[in-house]
N, C-alpha and C positions, 0 to 999 in steps of 0.2 A: 330859715323858718321852722317854728314847731310843728311837733308833730301832728297832724290831720288827727281830728276827735271826732268830727260828726259830716257824713257824704249823705249826701241826695242825687238819687237815678230819678232821671223824668224821662216815663217810658219803662212799661211794666211787662214789654214779648220778651220773645225768644230771646233777645241778649242782655236785657237791661235786669229780669230777674234773675236769670244765674248766673251772672257774671255779680251782681251785688250779693245774691247769697251764698257763693263761695269766697269774697270780698269780707264782707261778714264771719262766716266760718271762721276766718283765718286771722282775723283781726277783733277781737272780742273788746278792745278796749275802745272801738269807734262806732260811735252808735249810724247805722245805716240804716234808710229811708228811702224805699222804691215807691214813687207814685206815676197816678194814671188818671187821666180826665175820665177813662173807662171804669165804671164804679161797679159793674158788673167782673169786669178783670180782675179789680182790686178784692173783691171780696172772695174769687176763686181762689188767689194767693191766701187768702186769710180761711179758709177752709180745714175746719179740724179735721174732716179727711182727706189726707194726703194724697189720695191716686186721686183725688179730684183736683189738683193742680193745673192751673188755664195751658201749661205748657207739659210733654211728657218729654221726658228723658234721662234714662236709665241715671240714678243716685243723687238725680236734685230730691227725693222727699225728704231722703238722711239729711242731705246738709240744709234744707230748710226746718227739717223737725227740730236739729242742734241750735242753727240759731234766732228763729223767729222766737220772738217776744223777750230774747232776751236783747239784741242789739241790734236785731235786723227787722223793722217793720212794713208796712204795707199800708199807704192812706191816698186819698183821692183829695186830701188838701195839701194842694202844690204850692200854696203862696206859703203856709206857715213853713213846708219842708224847706223849698229854698230860704226864708229867712233863719231859718239856724243852722244852714250848712255850712259849713266854710270849703267844700269843694262839691260840686254841681254835672255830674254828668249828663249828658243829653243823647238817649239813645232812643229818638225815636225814627216815626218811620221814613226813610226817605223813597218813595216809591218814582218807576220810571213816567217822568211828563205824561198824560196825556191827552193835555191841550197846549195851547198859542207857541211859542219860537221853541224848539227842540223837542217836542211830542215825540215819542216813540225813543228816546233816546237819552234826553235830559232828567239828571238826575231832580223829583221834586223838592226841593228845600221847605216848605213853605211851611210846614208841623217846624223845621229847625228855627225858622224865622219869627216863627208867634212863641219860641222856649227863649231865644235869644233878646224879645221884647221883655218878655214878662219876668224873667232874672233884673232887666236891668230895671224893670218899675219895681219890684219888690227888694233889692239888694239895700241893705245900709250898711251893710262891713266889706269888706273886699273881698273877693272868690276866687278862685281858682275851679272852672268850667273850663267842662274835660269832652271834645268830641269824642264821641263813643259809636254814633250811628255812620256805616262807611258814606262820606260825603269825597265833592269832589277838589281837587287840588285846586288849595288858594279859597275855601269857603270862610278859614278862618279869620281870612283879611275883611270879609263881610261882618262877621259876628262883630269885631272888633270894632268895625261901624255905628252898627247899630248902637253898642254900649257906652260910645266914646259919646253920640248925638243926642242918647236919651238920660245915663248917668252921669256926665262928668264928676259929682261929689269920691264916687266911688272906683275902687280900681281895680278889674278883673285882669286874671293874666288866663290864657286861651293854650290849651294845649289839644293835640291829636294824639290819643289813644285808641286803635284801630282792633277789633276782635277779629281773630284768625282762628273762630270754633268751627267744627262741623258739629252740624244736628248728629245726634245719637251717641254722641263722644265727645260731649261739651264740658262737662262734668270732668272726666279726663283731660279735658286740653286746656282746664282750667287747671285744674290742681297739679297738673304737668308737664305745662307750656313748653314749647321750643323756644320761644323768644318772646320778651312782651316788646312792645314797640311805644315808647312814648316823645312824643314831637313837642317842642317848645323856640321860645326865644330864647336861644342858647349862647346870641351875642349881650343878652342883658343879664344883671346878677338878678333883677328880679324876675326874668327868666330863667334862670337856673332853679332856682330858692324852689320855683313851683315845681319844674320838675323833678327837682331833689323830693320835696314833697312825697309826690305818685309814685316815684320810687321806692320810696319808706313803705307805703304802704303794698305793693308789691312783693318786696323785698320779705316781706315778715313769713314767707314761704316759696319765691322764687330765686333761687340763687345768682346775687349779684351782676357773675355773667352772662349772664340771658338776659339781662333788660337793658334794652339798645335804648340807647337816646338819639336824634337824631332835630334838624331843623323843620318846624314845622309840615314846611311843603312834601319834604322826602317824607314823610310820615303819611300822610293826606295819601299820596300819590303812591306809596306802598300799601296800600289795601289795596286799590283798583289794580296795579301789576299784579299782586300774588293770584288774588281771583282770576285774573284773566291766563295766566301761565296755564293754574290748575285746570281751567275749563280746556284749557289749549291743548292739552295731552287727552282729554276725555275725547274731544271732537276729531285729534288724530286718531286716535285707535280705536275711536267709531266709521272713520273714512277709511281705514284698513280692512272695518268687520266686512264694511259692502264687501270689499275685491275678494275677499276671502271665502262669499256665499259663491261666488262666480265659478271661482277657482277650484271647491273642495278642500282648501284650506280650512285651518280650526284658528279663529283669534287667539283663544286663551292660548296656546303653545305657541303664536306667534309673540305676544305679550309676555310670557315666561320667556322665552331667547330674549328677548331684546332689552327689558328688564333685567339681567343678568350681568348688563353690561353698566356697571360705577359709573357710567358716564351720565345713564338716561334714570333708571333703577327702576323698583316695581313699581313704585304708589300711582294710583290716580290711569293705570291700562286696562283698567277691567270694561269691558265692551260695553257696550246695556243701550237701550231703546231711547238713552238722552237723556242731561244731566237736566236739574229744577233746582225750586228752593229759591230760595228772597237773594240772593248775592249775585253768581254766575252772570244770568244774563242781565242783570241792570245793571252791574259794576264795569259787565263788559262795553254795553251800550251807551254808557256815560262814557267812559274811556274814547269810543267812536266820537261820540258829541266835541268831548275834549281836542282828541287829536283836530276835527274841522274848524272848530271854532279857534287852533292856533294856525292853523294853513298846514296842516301836515295831511291832505288826504288820501297820500299812499299808503300813510301808516295806518288812518280810519279803518280804511279797505283790507288794510290784511287783519285787522281785528273783528272786523266786521264780519267775516268767513267763516269766522269759532261759531258764531250764534248761527250764519246760514248753514253751516256743517250740522248742526244743533237738530235744526227746524227742518231738514231734511231728512237726518234717522227717522223721527216720531215719524214724518209722512213715510218714511219706508217700510214703516213695521206695519202700520195700518194700511197699506196696503198688497202688504205681505196675507195678512188674512184675510180683503177683501178677494183676493188674487185665488189663494186657496182655495177658500168656500165657493170657488165655481161662479168668481167675477160679482158675485154680488151678496149681499149679507142682509138682506131686507126680508126684514121679518125673523131673525134668526138668534136665538138666545149667545150671548157671549158675554160668559162671563169674566169679571176683571178682578183677580185675586192682587189688592191692592192698589193704594189711591196714591196714600205720602210719598216724595217724593224721593225719596228715600226710607228704608226702614231703621226704628227705635227713633223717630219722631212722629208726631200728629202732624207737623206742618205741609199743607200740598202747597204751599205758593212756586207758579210755575211748574207742578205736576207735567211729569209727559203723560197719565194717565187724562187729563182732562183733553187734551190737542187730539190725544188717539182718540178721546170717547165722542168727540165732536164731530171726528170724520166719518167715525163708522154709524155716529146719528145721520148723518148728512145723506148715508145711504142705507137709511132706513134700518141701522140695527136696533134689537133690544138688548140694552147695553143693561147690565148684573153686575152689581158689586159687591166684594167683602171684603172691609180694612179693618183689624181689630183694633186702630185706633184712633181712626176720623173719624166724626158722627157721621151720621146722615146730613144733617141740617148744612153743614160746611159742604160736603160736596153736592149739594143742589145750589148751594151760592158760587161754588165756585165755575159750576158750568153757565149758571143766570148770568153772571157778570161774565164771561164769557161773552154771551149772544148780546146784552144787551148792550158793551165795548164795541161791537159792530153794528149797531142800529134795530139789533131786535127790540120789540117795543117787550115792557114787562112782562105785560098779559102772557104775548105770546110766548116768552121765551119761560115761563110760569107751564103752560103748556104745554108746549115740546119736553120738559121734560119730567112733566107726570106721563107723557106719552112712551116714550124712549127708556126711564131709569128706573132700575128695582134696586132698592138698598137692602140690605141684607146684614144681622148681627154675629148670625154662625156660621159657617161657608155649603154645609153639606146642604141646604135649599138652592144657593146659591150655581150649583153646579149642578144640582139635577137637573136633567134632558137639556143639556147647553148644547149647544153645536162646537163652540169649544170655548177652551179657556185661556185666556193671558195672565202672565204673569208680571203684573211692572211696575213691583216693589218685593226687593228683597226679604223682606222678612221670613226669618228662620223658622218658624211654624208648617212654611208651605213646603217644604222638604220633608216634615215628617209626616204629613197626609198619607194615608192609603188610597195610592192612587189605582190598585185595580179594585178598590169599589168606586173609586170615581169614576173609575173608564163603565162599569157598569153601570153606574146609572146615567149618561149620557148618549147623547143619539151618536147614531153611527153614517160614515167614520169618523170617530173622536177627535177634534183638532187641540195640540198646547202648542202656542204661543211664547217660548218663554223667555220672556225683554230683557232677565236680569243675568241669564244661562246658571241658573240657581240649582236646575232639575240634571237627574242622570239622566242628559238622551237616549242612550243605551235601553236603559231598564223600563223604561217609556214605552221606548218602541217595541219591546218584546209584550210588553203586556196589551198593546194592540195601538197606540196612541200612533197621530198622526203627525210629528216632532218640527216645528220649525223655530231655530232657536238664532241669537242674535251671533252673525261670523260664523259659522257653522254649514261649512259647505257640504 
């Protein structure tokens, strides 16, 4: 197969945008077009002010500036991009189903299916279709059935190329990937040719030995498994953090000690208020659903416990605030520093802050929020979506938000006259604040609840704060 000259990516979100930007940057001979039906999102990707890109990711503006207009384009004309592309990436959202069979666990593949049907309807020449979204094992089989039934005149090769990016370090992860995984029909010459075409795209900057090729099903399952293993480590150390608090141990010291074991290693042993983001919970729930579907309930129960422990950690943190503030937060100002699920991203999906805010608001707290990258509208949408999913009317959710939540564009007013501060995101700027001045501006006793263990507990206590930190006895 000749080298690919044109790529289309359907989906201009957290994965599609940065990934295609780097592919375009490293392959100036390939025209890369990112398409999305959300015209406002496409307009944001085309913004002349690169600080206003829809995805906040360190290093991304520089990559976009280099490639956009040269061989990187953002468009809402999906059909044109499909028609012109030799290789099409599907990078659309695959949320957990909130209806019907598999509700609460299975991946909702309606957007993937719509993409497949649109590709089949538009394509006039042979295409390589690449699954970039995280999908259940054997999804490629379903996509192939749609192609075969809808457009028998065009030959499609389907590849699985899951992303292994961490938000906040996505550009570095793309530039210096541990591995690139490509799954395809390795049993056929056509399948191998399609795999080789995608290998060549990545080989322009990734050493060949880091590019792994497998069967389709192994590639699809590897993504779910990788996220499950990483989340499992976080839930494991968070479980130990609860024991540390009861026994007087220090979870950071425990993590450091066990991380020195080469069989364990130090990564993903940072205890916190709980993991969030678009992948971990969704992918584990999907894995649980698949295990039950294939008659493996014991395996399903094992992985479901990772989610239960994460939920417990968030609940435990909320309860520690309520208990410390004399068993009620009714009418009390609780300031949240951070709303994003982790630092260096504006992504709030499954952020621990959402659920902790909800639990405190149920106890009639007044939640005041400052995050350096998350918009007020996003914070509002996160809470209203949570409440309406639980059966609260839209009007009642709006009223609840207006009564209970205040959002700030800078931290000083957010902290003034607060009963307590909760660190929910590990933004570096929080460490540089003048905490003595903050203490002076707060009501006494002034509490700090460090859900990320980024502040110096002893220094804060010397100032006068009452400090509760995750896993610190």
